[in-house]
SETIVO-371434 format. One record per residue (C-alpha): residue number from 1; x, y, z. Coordinates in nm, 2 decimals. Layout:
> NUM;X;Y;Z
...
END
This chain:
> 1;-12.82;-1.37;-7.88
> 2;-12.59;-1.67;-7.89
> 3;-12.35;-1.76;-7.61
> 4;-12.06;-1.66;-7.83
> 5;-12.21;-1.32;-7.90
> 6;-12.28;-1.26;-7.54
> 7;-11.93;-1.36;-7.45
> 8;-11.77;-1.11;-7.68
> 9;-11.82;-0.80;-7.47
> 10;-11.68;-0.99;-7.16
> 11;-11.38;-1.10;-7.36
> 12;-11.32;-0.75;-7.49
> 13;-11.34;-0.61;-7.14
> 14;-11.10;-0.87;-7.01
> 15;-10.87;-0.79;-7.30
> 16;-10.87;-0.42;-7.20
> 17;-10.78;-0.52;-6.84
> 18;-10.50;-0.74;-6.96
> 19;-10.37;-0.47;-7.19
> 20;-10.35;-0.22;-6.90
> 21;-10.19;-0.48;-6.68
> 22;-9.93;-0.57;-6.94
> 23;-9.85;-0.20;-7.00
> 24;-9.80;-0.14;-6.63
> 25;-9.59;-0.46;-6.60
> 26;-9.36;-0.35;-6.88
> 27;-9.32;0.00;-6.72
> 28;-9.28;-0.16;-6.38
> 29;-9.00;-0.37;-6.51
> 30;-8.80;-0.06;-6.60
> 31;-8.85;0.09;-6.25
> 32;-8.78;-0.25;-6.09
> 33;-8.47;-0.31;-6.30
> 34;-8.33;0.01;-6.17
> 35;-8.41;-0.08;-5.81
> 36;-8.24;-0.42;-5.86
> 37;-7.94;-0.24;-6.02
> 38;-7.92;-0.02;-5.71
> 39;-7.91;-0.33;-5.49
> 40;-7.64;-0.48;-5.72
> 41;-7.42;-0.17;-5.69
> 42;-7.47;-0.16;-5.32
> 43;-7.37;-0.52;-5.29
> 44;-7.06;-0.48;-5.49
> 45;-6.94;-0.18;-5.29
> 46;-7.06;-0.28;-4.94
> 47;-7.11;-0.66;-4.95
> 48;-7.27;-0.79;-4.64
> 49;-7.06;-0.57;-4.41
> 50;-7.15;-0.38;-4.09
> 51;-7.22;-0.05;-4.27
> 52;-7.48;-0.19;-4.50
> 53;-7.65;-0.38;-4.22
> 54;-7.67;-0.06;-4.01
> 55;-7.81;0.12;-4.32
> 56;-8.08;-0.15;-4.36
> 57;-8.19;-0.11;-4.00
> 58;-8.16;0.27;-4.00
> 59;-8.36;0.31;-4.32
> 60;-8.61;0.04;-4.23
> 61;-8.87;0.27;-4.07
> 62;-8.85;0.58;-4.30
> 63;-8.88;0.35;-4.61
> 64;-9.15;0.15;-4.44
> 65;-9.35;0.46;-4.37
> 66;-9.31;0.59;-4.73
> 67;-9.43;0.26;-4.87
> 68;-9.71;0.23;-4.62
> 69;-9.86;0.57;-4.67
> 70;-9.80;0.56;-5.05
> 71;-9.94;0.22;-5.11
> 72;-10.25;0.28;-4.89
> 73;-10.33;0.59;-5.11
> 74;-10.35;0.38;-5.42
> 75;-10.53;0.09;-5.25
> 76;-10.75;0.27;-5.00
> 77;-10.82;0.62;-5.13
> 78;-10.81;0.60;-5.51
> 79;-11.10;0.34;-5.54
> 80;-11.32;0.58;-5.33
> 81;-11.21;0.88;-5.54
> 82;-11.30;0.70;-5.86
> 83;-11.65;0.61;-5.73
> 84;-11.70;0.97;-5.63
> 85;-11.60;1.09;-5.98
> 86;-11.82;0.83;-6.15
> 87;-12.12;0.92;-5.93
> 88;-12.09;1.29;-5.87
> 89;-11.85;1.43;-6.13
> 90;-11.50;1.57;-6.16
> 91;-11.57;1.88;-5.94
> 92;-11.66;1.66;-5.64
> 93;-11.35;1.44;-5.71
> 94;-11.13;1.75;-5.71
> 95;-11.27;1.87;-5.39
> 96;-11.21;1.53;-5.23
> 97;-10.85;1.54;-5.34
> 98;-10.79;1.88;-5.18
> 99;-10.96;1.77;-4.85
> 100;-10.79;1.43;-4.83
> 101;-10.45;1.58;-4.90
> 102;-10.49;1.80;-4.60
> 103;-10.58;1.50;-4.39
> 104;-10.27;1.31;-4.53
> 105;-10.03;1.59;-4.44
> 106;-10.16;1.59;-4.08
> 107;-10.12;1.21;-4.06
> 108;-9.77;1.23;-4.20
> 109;-9.67;1.50;-3.94
> 110;-9.80;1.29;-3.65
> 111;-9.63;0.98;-3.78
> 112;-9.30;1.16;-3.82
> 113;-9.32;1.29;-3.46
> 114;-9.40;0.95;-3.32
> 115;-9.12;0.78;-3.52
> 116;-8.87;1.04;-3.40
> 117;-8.94;0.94;-3.04
> 118;-9.01;0.57;-3.06
> 119;-8.78;0.43;-3.33
> 120;-8.44;0.52;-3.16
> 121;-8.56;0.32;-2.86
> 122;-8.67;0.03;-3.07
> 123;-8.36;-0.01;-3.29
> 124;-8.15;-0.18;-3.01
> 125;-8.43;-0.43;-2.96
> 126;-8.47;-0.51;-3.33
> 127;-8.09;-0.53;-3.39
> 128;-8.02;-0.76;-3.10
> 129;-7.72;-0.92;-3.26
> 130;-7.55;-0.59;-3.35
> 131;-7.24;-0.45;-3.17
> 132;-7.30;-0.12;-2.98
> 133;-7.12;0.09;-3.25
> 134;-7.33;-0.07;-3.52
> 135;-7.65;0.01;-3.33
> 136;-7.54;0.37;-3.28
> 137;-7.47;0.40;-3.66
> 138;-7.81;0.27;-3.74
> 139;-7.97;0.52;-3.50
> 140;-7.78;0.81;-3.67
> 141;-7.88;0.69;-4.01
> 142;-8.25;0.68;-3.90
> 143;-8.24;1.05;-3.80
> 144;-8.07;1.14;-4.12
> 145;-8.33;0.97;-4.33
> 146;-8.64;1.05;-4.13
> 147;-8.71;1.38;-4.31
> 148;-8.72;1.18;-4.64
> 149;-9.05;1.02;-4.51
> 150;-9.29;1.32;-4.55
> 151;-9.13;1.42;-4.88
> 152;-9.16;1.06;-5.02
> 153;-9.51;1.01;-4.88
> 154;-9.66;1.32;-5.04
> 155;-9.48;1.24;-5.37
> 156;-9.64;0.90;-5.37
> 157;-9.98;1.05;-5.32
> 158;-9.96;1.23;-5.66
> 159;-9.82;0.92;-5.82
> 160;-10.10;0.70;-5.69
> 161;-10.36;0.95;-5.83
> 162;-10.18;0.94;-6.17
> 163;-10.22;0.57;-6.18
> 164;-10.58;0.59;-6.07
> 165;-10.65;0.82;-6.36
> 166;-10.48;0.57;-6.59
> 167;-10.17;0.79;-6.65
> 168;-9.97;0.47;-6.61
> 169;-9.65;0.58;-6.78
> 170;-9.61;0.88;-6.55
> 171;-9.72;0.71;-6.23
> 172;-9.51;0.39;-6.27
> 173;-9.19;0.53;-6.42
> 174;-9.15;0.83;-6.19
> 175;-9.03;0.62;-5.89
> 176;-8.73;0.51;-6.11
> 177;-8.57;0.84;-6.03
> 178;-8.49;0.72;-5.67
> 179;-8.27;0.42;-5.75
> 180;-8.12;0.60;-6.05
> 181;-8.01;0.89;-5.82
> 182;-7.87;0.64;-5.56
> 183;-7.66;0.46;-5.83
> 184;-7.53;0.79;-5.97
> 185;-7.43;0.91;-5.62
> 186;-7.25;0.59;-5.53
> 187;-7.06;0.55;-5.86
> 188;-6.95;0.91;-5.87
> 189;-6.83;0.93;-5.51
> 190;-6.47;0.87;-5.41
> 191;-6.40;0.54;-5.23
> 192;-6.39;0.70;-4.88
> 193;-6.72;0.88;-4.93
> 194;-6.93;0.61;-5.09
> 195;-7.13;0.52;-4.78
> 196;-7.23;0.89;-4.73
> 197;-7.32;0.90;-5.10
> 198;-7.56;0.61;-5.05
> 199;-7.74;0.79;-4.77
> 200;-7.76;1.13;-4.95
> 201;-7.85;0.96;-5.28
> 202;-8.16;0.82;-5.11
> 203;-8.25;1.16;-4.97
> 204;-8.20;1.35;-5.30
> 205;-8.38;1.08;-5.50
> 206;-8.70;1.12;-5.30
> 207;-8.68;1.50;-5.33
> 208;-8.65;1.47;-5.71
> 209;-8.94;1.22;-5.71
> 210;-9.16;1.46;-5.52
> 211;-9.08;1.75;-5.76
> 212;-9.14;1.53;-6.07
> 213;-9.47;1.39;-5.93
> 214;-9.60;1.73;-5.85
> 215;-9.52;1.85;-6.20
> 216;-9.68;1.55;-6.36
> 217;-9.99;1.60;-6.15
> 218;-10.01;1.96;-6.27
> 219;-9.98;1.86;-6.63
> 220;-10.26;1.60;-6.58
> 221;-10.48;1.86;-6.43
> 222;-10.53;1.68;-6.09
> 223;-10.29;1.88;-5.87
> 224;-10.48;2.06;-5.59
> 225;-10.39;2.27;-5.29
> 226;-10.47;2.10;-4.95
> 227;-10.79;2.25;-4.82
> 228;-10.98;2.05;-4.55
> 229;-11.32;2.21;-4.59
> 230;-11.36;2.18;-4.96
> 231;-11.52;1.83;-4.99
> 232;-11.85;1.74;-4.83
> 233;-11.83;1.58;-4.49
> 234;-11.99;1.27;-4.63
> 235;-11.74;1.23;-4.91
> 236;-11.44;1.28;-4.68
> 237;-11.59;1.04;-4.43
> 238;-11.64;0.76;-4.69
> 239;-11.28;0.81;-4.82
> 240;-11.14;0.81;-4.47
> 241;-11.34;0.50;-4.37
> 242;-11.17;0.31;-4.65
> 243;-10.83;0.47;-4.62
> 244;-10.76;0.43;-4.25
> 245;-10.83;0.05;-4.23
> 246;-10.62;0.01;-4.55
> 247;-10.34;0.22;-4.40
> 248;-10.35;0.01;-4.08
> 249;-10.36;-0.31;-4.29
> 250;-10.06;-0.20;-4.50
> 251;-9.87;-0.10;-4.18
> 252;-9.94;-0.44;-4.04
> 253;-9.85;-0.63;-4.36
> 254;-9.53;-0.44;-4.41
> 255;-9.43;-0.54;-4.06
> 256;-9.32;-0.86;-4.23
> 257;-9.00;-0.67;-4.33
> 258;-8.95;-0.58;-3.96
> 259;-9.02;-0.94;-3.86
> 260;-8.76;-1.06;-4.12
> 261;-8.49;-0.82;-3.99
> 262;-8.57;-0.89;-3.62
> 263;-8.53;-1.27;-3.67
> 264;-8.22;-1.23;-3.89
> 265;-8.03;-1.00;-3.66
> 266;-7.94;-1.26;-3.40
> 267;-7.82;-1.51;-3.66
> 268;-7.47;-1.35;-3.70
> 269;-7.29;-1.10;-3.93
> 270;-7.43;-1.09;-4.28
> 271;-7.77;-1.25;-4.21
> 272;-7.96;-0.92;-4.21
> 273;-7.79;-0.80;-4.53
> 274;-7.84;-1.15;-4.70
> 275;-8.21;-1.16;-4.62
> 276;-8.24;-0.79;-4.73
> 277;-8.08;-0.86;-5.07
> 278;-8.29;-1.18;-5.13
> 279;-8.61;-0.99;-5.03
> 280;-8.53;-0.70;-5.26
> 281;-8.47;-0.93;-5.55
> 282;-8.79;-1.13;-5.48
> 283;-8.98;-0.80;-5.45
> 284;-8.86;-0.71;-5.79
> 285;-8.99;-1.04;-5.94
> 286;-9.32;-1.03;-5.75
> 287;-9.35;-0.65;-5.73
> 288;-9.37;-0.57;-6.10
> 289;-9.64;-0.83;-6.16
> 290;-9.82;-0.74;-5.84
> 291;-9.80;-0.37;-5.92
> 292;-9.93;-0.42;-6.27
> 293;-10.22;-0.63;-6.14
> 294;-10.31;-0.39;-5.86
> 295;-10.28;-0.07;-6.07
> 296;-10.48;-0.21;-6.37
> 297;-10.76;-0.38;-6.17
> 298;-10.87;-0.08;-5.96
> 299;-10.99;0.15;-6.24
> 300;-11.12;-0.14;-6.44
> 301;-11.33;-0.30;-6.16
> 302;-11.45;0.04;-6.04
> 303;-11.58;0.11;-6.39
> 304;-11.73;-0.23;-6.41
> 305;-11.93;-0.17;-6.09
> 306;-12.03;0.18;-6.18
> 307;-12.17;0.07;-6.52
> 308;-12.39;-0.19;-6.35
> 309;-12.16;-0.49;-6.42
> 310;-12.22;-0.65;-6.09
> 311;-12.34;-0.97;-6.26
> 312;-12.01;-1.00;-6.44
> 313;-11.81;-0.99;-6.11
> 314;-11.79;-1.37;-6.06
> 315;-11.68;-1.42;-6.41
> 316;-11.41;-1.15;-6.37
> 317;-11.31;-1.30;-6.04
> 318;-11.25;-1.65;-6.19
> 319;-11.06;-1.49;-6.48
> 320;-10.84;-1.28;-6.26
> 321;-10.75;-1.55;-6.01
> 322;-10.66;-1.80;-6.28
> 323;-10.44;-1.54;-6.44
> 324;-10.28;-1.44;-6.11
> 325;-10.21;-1.80;-6.01
> 326;-10.08;-1.90;-6.35
> 327;-9.85;-1.61;-6.38
> 328;-9.73;-1.65;-6.03
> 329;-9.65;-2.02;-6.07
> 330;-9.46;-1.95;-6.39
> 331;-9.26;-1.67;-6.24
> 332;-9.18;-1.85;-5.92
> 333;-9.07;-2.17;-6.10
> 334;-8.85;-1.97;-6.35
> 335;-8.67;-1.77;-6.08
> 336;-8.63;-2.07;-5.85
> 337;-8.46;-2.27;-6.14
> 338;-8.24;-1.97;-6.23
> 339;-8.17;-1.83;-5.89
> 340;-7.79;-1.88;-5.88
> 341;-7.71;-1.71;-6.21
> 342;-7.96;-1.43;-6.15
> 343;-7.81;-1.35;-5.81
> 344;-7.46;-1.38;-5.95
> 345;-7.55;-1.14;-6.23
> 346;-7.71;-0.89;-6.01
> 347;-7.49;-0.89;-5.70
> 348;-7.16;-1.08;-5.74
> 349;-6.85;-0.88;-5.76
> 350;-6.63;-0.66;-5.54
> 351;-6.71;-0.74;-5.17
> 352;-7.00;-0.98;-5.27
> 353;-6.83;-1.32;-5.34
> 354;-6.95;-1.66;-5.46
> 355;-7.03;-1.77;-5.11
> 356;-7.26;-1.47;-5.07
> 357;-7.42;-1.56;-5.40
> 358;-7.50;-1.92;-5.29
> 359;-7.65;-1.80;-4.96
> 360;-7.87;-1.53;-5.12
> 361;-7.98;-1.76;-5.40
> 362;-8.12;-2.02;-5.16
> 363;-8.32;-1.75;-4.98
> 364;-8.45;-1.61;-5.31
> 365;-8.56;-1.96;-5.42
> 366;-8.77;-1.99;-5.10
> 367;-8.91;-1.63;-5.13
> 368;-9.04;-1.68;-5.48
> 369;-9.23;-1.99;-5.39
> 370;-9.49;-1.74;-5.25
> 371;-9.55;-1.59;-5.60
> 372;-9.89;-1.75;-5.67
> 373;-10.03;-1.67;-5.33
> 374;-9.88;-1.32;-5.34
> 375;-10.03;-1.23;-5.68
> 376;-10.37;-1.38;-5.62
> 377;-10.38;-1.21;-5.27
> 378;-10.31;-0.87;-5.44
> 379;-10.60;-0.94;-5.69
> 380;-10.85;-1.03;-5.41
> 381;-10.74;-0.74;-5.20
> 382;-10.80;-0.48;-5.48
> 383;-11.15;-0.62;-5.55
> 384;-11.23;-0.60;-5.19
> 385;-11.12;-0.24;-5.17
> 386;-11.33;-0.14;-5.47
> 387;-11.62;-0.31;-5.29
> 388;-11.55;-0.10;-4.98
> 389;-11.43;-0.38;-4.76
> 390;-11.09;-0.25;-4.65
> 391;-11.14;-0.39;-4.30
> 392;-11.11;-0.74;-4.45
> 393;-10.76;-0.65;-4.57
> 394;-10.67;-0.53;-4.22
> 395;-10.77;-0.86;-4.07
> 396;-10.58;-1.05;-4.35
> 397;-10.27;-0.84;-4.28
> 398;-10.29;-0.92;-3.91
> 399;-10.33;-1.29;-3.98
> 400;-10.01;-1.27;-4.20
> 401;-9.81;-1.12;-3.92
> 402;-9.92;-1.37;-3.67
> 403;-9.85;-1.65;-3.91
> 404;-9.50;-1.52;-3.99
> 405;-9.40;-1.47;-3.63
> 406;-9.52;-1.82;-3.53
> 407;-9.35;-1.98;-3.83
> 408;-9.03;-1.80;-3.76
> 409;-9.04;-1.90;-3.39
> 410;-9.09;-2.26;-3.49
> 411;-8.85;-2.28;-3.79
> 412;-8.56;-2.05;-3.72
> 413;-8.41;-2.27;-3.45
> 414;-8.42;-2.56;-3.70
> 415;-8.34;-2.40;-4.04
> 416;-8.16;-2.07;-3.95
> 417;-8.19;-1.79;-4.20
> 418;-8.37;-2.02;-4.45
> 419;-8.67;-2.02;-4.23
> 420;-8.73;-1.65;-4.27
> 421;-8.84;-1.65;-4.64
> 422;-9.03;-1.97;-4.57
> 423;-9.23;-1.80;-4.29
> 424;-9.30;-1.51;-4.52
> 425;-9.43;-1.74;-4.80
> 426;-9.66;-1.92;-4.55
> 427;-9.79;-1.58;-4.44
> 428;-9.89;-1.48;-4.79
> 429;-10.07;-1.81;-4.83
> 430;-10.27;-1.76;-4.51
> 431;-10.36;-1.40;-4.62
> 432;-10.47;-1.50;-4.97
> 433;-10.70;-1.78;-4.83
> 434;-10.86;-1.53;-4.59
> 435;-10.92;-1.27;-4.86
> 436;-11.07;-1.52;-5.10
> 437;-11.32;-1.62;-4.83
> 438;-11.42;-1.26;-4.76
> 439;-11.44;-1.17;-5.13
> 440;-11.67;-1.46;-5.19
> 441;-11.90;-1.36;-4.90
> 442;-11.90;-1.00;-5.03
> 443;-12.01;-1.10;-5.39
> 444;-12.28;-1.34;-5.26
> 445;-12.41;-1.06;-5.04
> 446;-12.43;-0.82;-5.33
> 447;-12.59;-1.08;-5.55
> 448;-12.86;-1.16;-5.29
> 449;-12.93;-0.78;-5.24
> 450;-12.97;-0.73;-5.61
> 451;-13.21;-1.03;-5.63
> 452;-13.42;-0.90;-5.34
> 453;-13.46;-0.56;-5.51
END
């Protein structure tokens, strides 16, 4: 067989991966565009005022918990579930879904109780630059939105499974219902009730997302009742051993948002809201590509391993990292060049003026410089999860937080709010380098084991 002939199956497999990634990217753009539109509507009606800053702090932990639990399902549990299905069949996978859902519900209940006690005490320490009335409003908003966490987390469980089974349209588009509901509530509300409409729009959006996710899971044939003793103890132990370190890692990594808010709060009125708007816009730019990469690579690489494609792993690694770095560099450069018109188009109007646009655009430019490191880190992380090395991601997340805190401490006194996205970008670089080292060691270990046998 010639080199060209032997390369054809590899190229075909890579093309299938890219097709899935492009499909998810296109679908994610729809969801992300609605999320950015929600931020634009919020900016026009509330600007960078006290109400929206209190909302950012009050909603921080409930949204943080939803994203942490939801993202860790897709990253930590789904790869294990797919390995069980490939090795032991659909029945074993169904049993594992039932058992793990029972575990998840217990974890969510414990996390809700801890948050209800701890967060109201922590808010004054995070919002150090807020007036007492503003802190009190943030605390009230936290208690209003806390019940959204369990609803949102369980809904994200079913959406993660839909993506794992390559029902990408359902799994990626369903979250769009949350920003769409918020926009509808704000626009339809009378002027004196718009802030309440924002809060209740978030709550109703997550309820609708939960109901839609459950219905989609039923239609896909993967919905199961939670039953702890269905799966074998070994299956549940393996799934938990991957999920818990990944959950801890995502908790740690998502503390970057808390770090950003904590360092922004003492910088004066409008700093928290400005950093929040810039971060959300950067997340849209980075998130749809990162989500596409992460969603497509897990089932593809899990199938590659299960079919005995371990020898192809280094080739796929090089292909994936070149793709991630190239796409990240192109996206980052494009957004940095066009930051002012993009921010003006999304946010400017009403209570968000041209001065706000200039401030947020500078922050966005710095945030998107992290695009190559962010995307390649996502790629490395998902390969490590399929390889069963979730503890490496926990260490990488901890490294990111330490790097972000140290950089903020060093740079905020010199650069003010502009140091916050710079510190986040450096944290992504540190994490990506760590994950690349650990992934290389993992692949060498597997290669040596295969040679010895």
